[in-house]
C-alpha positions as CSV (number, residue, x, y, z in Angstrom):
1,M,10.9,-2.2,-12.4
2,E,9.6,-5.3,-10.5
3,Q,13.1,-5.9,-9.0
4,R,13.3,-2.3,-7.8
5,L,9.8,-2.5,-6.1
6,E,10.8,-5.7,-4.4
7,Y,14.0,-4.1,-3.2
8,L,12.0,-1.2,-1.8
9,R,9.6,-3.6,-0.1
10,S,12.5,-5.4,1.5
11,E,13.9,-2.1,2.8
12,L,10.5,-1.2,4.1
13,R,10.0,-4.5,5.9
14,A,13.5,-4.3,7.4
15,E,12.6,-0.8,8.7
16,R,15.6,0.8,7.0
17,I,13.9,2.6,4.1
18,S,15.3,6.1,3.5
19,Y,13.4,9.3,2.9
20,E,14.7,9.2,-0.7
21,E,13.3,5.7,-1.2
22,I,9.9,6.8,0.2
23,F,9.9,9.7,-2.2
24,E,10.7,7.2,-5.0
25,L,7.7,5.1,-3.9
26,Q,5.5,8.1,-4.0
27,C,6.6,8.9,-7.6
28,L,6.2,5.3,-8.7
29,A,2.7,5.2,-7.2
30,D,1.8,8.5,-8.9
31,Q,3.1,7.1,-12.2
32,G,1.0,3.9,-11.8
33,H,4.0,1.6,-11.5
34,I,2.7,0.1,-8.2
35,D,-0.1,-2.4,-8.5
36,P,-3.4,-1.0,-7.2
37,G,-3.7,-4.1,-4.9
38,D,-0.3,-3.7,-3.4
39,V,-1.5,-2.1,-0.2
40,E,1.9,-2.4,1.5
41,L,3.7,-0.2,-1.0
42,L,0.8,2.1,-1.5
43,D,0.5,2.7,2.2
44,A,4.3,3.4,2.4
45,A,3.9,5.8,-0.4
46,G,1.4,7.7,1.6
47,K,-1.7,6.9,-0.4
48,E,-4.9,7.6,1.5
49,M,-7.4,4.8,2.0
50,K,-9.9,6.9,0.1
51,E,-7.6,6.7,-2.9
52,M,-7.2,2.9,-2.4
53,K,-11.0,2.5,-2.2
54,E,-11.1,3.1,-5.9
55,I,-9.5,-0.3,-6.5
56,E,-11.7,-2.5,-8.7
57,P,-13.6,-5.2,-6.8
58,G,-11.7,-8.5,-6.9
59,S,-8.4,-6.9,-7.8
60,I,-6.9,-7.4,-4.3
61,D,-5.6,-11.0,-3.9
62,W,-4.9,-12.9,-0.7
63,N,-1.2,-11.9,-0.8
64,S,-2.1,-8.2,-0.9
65,L,-4.6,-8.7,2.0
66,E,-1.9,-10.5,4.0
67,Q,0.5,-7.6,3.3
68,M,-2.0,-5.1,4.6
69,L,-2.5,-7.1,7.8
70,T,1.2,-7.6,8.3
71,S,2.1,-4.0,7.7
72,R,-0.8,-2.3,9.5
73,G,-2.7,-4.9,11.6
74,W,-6.3,-5.5,12.2
75,E,-6.9,-2.2,13.8
76,A,-5.9,-0.3,10.7
77,V,-8.2,-2.6,8.6
78,N,-11.1,-1.9,10.9
79,D,-10.4,1.8,10.8
80,A,-10.4,1.7,7.0
81,I,-13.7,-0.2,6.8
82,T,-15.2,2.3,9.2
83,R,-14.1,5.3,7.1
84,I,-15.4,3.7,3.9
85,N,-18.7,3.0,5.5
86,E,-19.0,6.6,6.8
87,E,-18.3,7.9,3.3
88,E,-21.1,5.9,1.7
């Protein structure tokens, strides 16, 4: 499973991921095969920030944070923080 996830990640980063592979990511995320801290793959699977907010504190490591910044940039991070603060 880990090899498949890394293959999908490489396709995503190379910007050549297919619709079928995105659907596969969605199914894998729904089945719990994607680590809750893997923001890059969860985002590609279409998981909402609200869903990702339920991640346990401390479960996101520096690699996951770097992936989020790489794939979505600071603006997306700031937007997510704003939405979370508005919900509280």
